[in-house]
C-alpha positions in Angstrom: 262.5 61.3 60.4 262.3 59.4 63.7 265.2 57.1 64.7 265.5 54.2 67.1 267.9 56.0 69.5 267.1 58.0 72.6 268.4 61.3 71.3 268.2 63.6 68.3 270.9 63.5 65.6 271.7 66.6 63.6 273.6 67.0 60.4 274.5 69.9 58.1 275.3 69.8 54.4 277.9 72.4 53.4 279.2 72.1 49.8 282.0 73.8 48.0 279.5 76.0 46.3 278.4 77.5 49.7 281.9 77.6 51.2 284.7 77.2 48.7 287.4 76.7 51.4 287.5 73.6 53.6 288.7 75.7 56.6 285.5 77.8 56.3 283.3 74.7 55.9 284.8 73.2 59.0 284.3 76.5 60.9 280.6 76.7 60.0 280.1 73.0 60.8 281.6 73.4 64.2 279.5 76.5 64.8 276.4 74.6 63.7 277.1 71.9 66.3 277.8 74.4 69.0 274.5 76.1 68.4 272.6 72.9 68.2 274.1 71.6 71.5 273.4 74.9 73.3 269.8 75.1 72.1 268.6 71.5 71.7 264.8 72.0 72.2 263.7 68.3 72.0 264.1 65.3 74.1 262.7 62.8 71.5 264.6 60.9 68.9 264.7 62.4 65.4 267.2 62.7 62.6 267.4 66.3 61.4 269.4 67.5 58.3 270.0 71.1 57.5 270.9 72.3 54.1 271.7 76.0 53.1 269.5 77.7 50.5 270.7 77.6 46.9 273.0 80.5 46.2 273.8 81.1 49.9 277.5 81.9 50.4 279.4 81.7 53.8 282.7 83.2 54.5 284.1 83.2 58.0 286.2 86.3 57.5 282.9 88.3 57.4 281.4 88.5 60.9 278.0 89.3 59.5 278.0 85.9 57.7 278.6 84.1 61.0 276.0 86.1 62.9 273.4 85.5 60.1 274.3 81.7 60.0 273.7 81.4 63.8 270.5 83.4 63.7 269.1 81.2 60.9 270.0 78.0 62.7 268.4 79.2 65.9 265.3 80.3 64.0 264.9 76.9 62.4 265.4 75.0 65.7 262.7 77.1 67.3 260.4 76.6 64.3 260.7 72.8 64.3 260.3 72.5 68.1 
């Protein structure tokens, strides 16, 4: 959705079903914003909301979950650009 600002705005929805612990939700939220800030492909003004697939589970104690999360976000950013 296009906004009236000069830059993109990104958001992610992480529920307790995806990440049961708030510490893990905050970790993945910070990771999401780091990835978006490092690979921001657009210079237009859009509002973009990311939501994990149903049944997807994230746990920061497993490194594979973090790597997979980053890969999926990077893939989606490339796909929408």
